[in-house]
N, C-alpha and C positions, 0 to 999 in steps of 0.2 A: 504494500499499500504506499502511496506517495503522500507526503505531508500536504503539499499544495502543488500548484502548477510550476512554481519556481523550482521546487525540489525535482519534479518530473523533467523539467527543462535541463537541469544540471545532469541528471542521470542519462537523459537522451544524448546530450552532447558528448558524453564519454564514449558512446558507441559510434560517433560520427567524426572521430578525431582525424581520420584520413582526408577529410575535407577542410581542415583548419588552414586558414590563410590561402586558400585556393581562389585566385582572382577570377576564375571562370565559373564559380559557384555562387548561386543566389538562393536565399531562403524565401519561400513564399508561405505565408501564414494564412490559416483560415479563421477569420474573426468568429466569435470574439475570443474565446478561450485560447485558441491556437496561437494568438498574437502574444500572449504572456509566455507560453512555452517557447515560441520562436525567439522572443526577445532574449532569453537566457542562452539559447543556442547560439544566436548571433554574437553575443558577448564572449561566449566561451571559445568560439571558433573564428572570431574576427571576420564575420561575413555580412554582406548587406542584406536588407530585408525589403520585401514588397508583400502585398496581400492579393488574394483572390477570393472573391465573394460568390457564393452559390446559395440558393434558397430552397428549402424543402417544399415540395408540393404535397399538401395535406389532403386526406380524404374528405368527401362531403360529410358535414356534421361531426367530423373528428379531425381537427387540424393536426393533432399530434401523430396521427397514423400516417406514415410516409407512403405515398404511391409513386414518388419519384422526386426528382430535383432538377433545377434549372440554373444556368449560369447567366451572367449579365448580358450576353449576346443572344440569349434565348435558346441555347443548346440544351436539349432535355435528356435525362436519364430516367426511364420509367420502370416501375415494379409491375410487370404485366401480370404476374400471378395474383397480386393484390387487386389490381384493376379488374381482372376477370372475376375474382371471388366476390367483390362487392358491387360489381357491375357499374362501374363509373363510365359515363359516356364521354366521347371524344370532345364534345362541346365544352364540358366542364374542365377537362384537362387543358385544352388550349387556352381557355379564359384564365385559369389559374396560373398556367405557365407564363403567360404574358404579364399578369400582375406581379408575379414573383420575380420575373426578370427586371421589371421596372423597379422593384424594391432593391434588387442587387445593384442596379446602376445607381440608385440614390445613395445607398450605403457607400459605394465606392467613392462617389464624389464627396460625401461627407468625411470619409476616413482619409482619402489620399488626394482629393482635390480634382481627380479625373478618372473616367472609366476607360481611358485609352491605354494601350500597352504596345511597347515596341517588340521587335522580334527577339527571341531567345536563342537564335541560331549560334551554335558554338559554346552554349552555356549548359552547365549542369544545375538542375533545380532540386532543392530539398523542399518538399511540400510537407508542412508541419501542421498537425491538429493536436488538441489536448486529449483526444480519445475518439475511437471509431466504433459505433454500434452497428447500425444497418449499413452504413457506408454510402448512401445515395448522394449526399452532399459532397462527399470526397470524390466519388466517381465523376460527378459533374465538373469538379475542379480539375481532375486529372485530364478529362477530355478538353477542357478549356485550355489548359497549359500545353497540351500536345499540339494544339493549333498554332502555337507560337514557335514551334520547332526546336525545343531544347535537344541537345545531343543525349542527355540522360535525365530520367525523372526518377527520383528516389522519394518514396513516401515514408515519413517519419512520425511515429506516434508513440507516446508512453504505454497506451493500453489499446487493445483491439479485440473485438469479439472473435472467437475461433472461426465462426462461419464466414465473417467478413474477411478474416485473414486469407482464407483459401481463395476467395474471389479477388482480393486486391493484388495478391501475388502475380495473377495473370495480367494485370493491367499496368504494372510499373516495371522499371528495370531493376529496381531493388526496393526491398521493404525492410525498414529498420523499426523494431518494436521492443518493448521491455516486458510487458505482461499480456498474456493471452490465455485465459483459463475459464473453465466452467465451474460453477454456474455463473453465467454472465447475465445480469439484469440491466445494468445501466453503467455508463462510464464512471458516474459519480461514486459508485461503490468502491472504487479503487483509490479514492482520494479521501483524506481525512478532512481537508478543507476544499470544497468544490463550489465556493460561492460564485454567484453570477458576475461576469466581467461587464463593466459599463462602457458605453460609447466613449465616455470621457477618458477612461483608461486606455482604450485602443488608440485614440487620437494622441494621447500623451506619448505612447510608445512610438508611434509613427512619426510624430514631430521630432522626437529624439533621433530617430533614425534618418530622417529627412531623405528617405529613398536615395541613399548614397550611390546606388548603382547608376543613377542618372547624372551624377556629378562628375 
């Protein structure tokens, strides 16, 4: 069990030492919690940070039940088994995907000032989150970053559900994790302190970082 996201970030950074001081490596964090973990990783490895924002598409009448996820450009990952099981129609999915993509763009502008990205050609990417349960928002982030053409995409997380681990290994060039065990109920069960991260905390970290990769 991790004390908090800072502790998790320190332990994760220990497994990523081969990327320390690598001028061709960029850390991409998934807000909000992933930004705190990534901030520690960046400090430990002397790497620049950026963010990628994706949003969960929730089921009708149950926003917490994920039927997919969408990135800021509208790229979707769908849970077809869940969609078929609860009989969600295409019109709902398209409407929600559009709304959630707009939310993602708004968050990007709030957090980093822009929703535009440059090419990652020739770069290695460390995609960092504070934990992965179903993995749909992470899958959407992976697809988004793949479109920017990095030479290598490494998914990094302190904790990941065993089912998700099997799927994620197929989608990235490398998967770095610390805990993956059953019973798995939620990411928070592996943290003593898993308090919610505010927008203000995210913005503070990003202002500190100042997207040094662009400077």
